[in-house]
C-alpha positions as CSV (number, residue, x, y, z in Angstrom):
1,M,96.6,75.5,69.2
2,K,97.4,79.1,68.5
3,S,95.3,80.0,70.6
4,F,95.6,77.8,72.9
5,L,99.5,79.1,71.9
6,K,98.7,83.1,72.5
7,I,96.7,82.6,76.0
8,I,99.7,80.9,77.7
9,G,102.2,84.0,76.7
10,I,99.9,85.7,78.0
11,I,99.9,84.1,80.9
12,L,102.9,84.1,81.5
13,L,103.5,87.6,80.2
14,F,101.6,89.3,82.5
15,P,103.1,89.1,86.3
16,F,105.9,90.7,84.5
17,I,103.3,93.5,83.0
18,L,101.5,94.3,86.1
19,S,105.5,95.0,88.0
20,F,106.5,97.5,85.5
21,G,102.7,99.4,85.8
22,Q,103.8,100.6,88.5
23,S,103.2,104.9,88.6
24,D,105.7,107.2,89.5
25,Y,102.6,108.6,91.0
26,C,102.2,105.1,93.1
27,N,105.5,106.1,94.2
28,G,105.1,108.5,95.6
29,W,101.9,107.4,96.8
30,E,103.1,105.1,99.0
31,A,106.7,106.5,100.4
32,G,104.6,109.8,101.2
33,Y,101.6,107.5,103.0
34,I,104.1,105.8,105.7
35,S,105.0,109.0,106.1
36,G,101.8,110.8,107.0
37,Y,101.2,107.7,109.5
38,K,104.4,108.1,110.9
39,Y,104.2,110.6,111.1
40,N,103.2,112.1,114.7
41,Q,103.5,109.5,116.5
42,T,106.5,109.0,119.1
43,Y,107.6,105.3,118.9
44,A,107.5,102.7,116.1
45,E,103.7,101.5,115.9
46,G,104.3,99.4,113.3
47,E,103.6,99.5,109.2
48,P,99.9,100.6,108.2
49,I,98.8,99.0,106.0
50,I,98.7,100.4,102.5
51,P,95.7,101.5,100.1
52,I,94.9,101.3,96.7
53,C,96.8,104.0,94.9
54,P,93.6,106.7,93.6
55,I,94.2,108.2,90.3
56,P,95.4,111.0,90.2
57,E,93.6,114.2,89.4
58,I,94.3,115.6,85.7
59,D,98.4,116.8,85.0
60,K,98.9,115.9,89.0
61,D,100.6,112.4,88.7
62,T,103.5,113.4,89.6
63,Y,106.0,110.9,92.6
64,Q,106.1,114.7,94.4
65,D,102.1,115.1,94.1
66,G,101.9,111.1,94.8
67,F,103.7,112.0,97.7
68,N,101.5,114.9,98.7
69,I,98.7,113.6,98.1
70,G,99.6,109.8,99.8
71,F,101.5,111.8,103.4
72,L,97.9,113.9,103.8
73,S,95.9,110.5,103.8
74,G,99.0,108.8,106.0
75,K,98.0,111.2,109.0
76,S,94.3,111.5,108.4
77,E,94.4,107.8,108.9
78,Y,97.1,107.7,112.0
79,E,94.7,110.0,114.2
80,N,91.7,108.9,113.2
81,N,92.4,105.6,115.1
82,K,94.3,107.3,117.7
């Protein structure tokens, strides 16, 4: 019975754990990807589908690092889909 209650507790807490799991790097990645995708647009073409945040390189895990890499990825994606 105790193991059943532990499982239920874990299942109930899982969404809260995931919501706090997003790092500054991934937040920067998303913002940069959107900015890069919209960089050369002359008119609003809608929001891009943002891919999953990549694993950061060693010592490149700040918001700004994520933004820079996301920006380049989003810009490249837009140019490849034109």
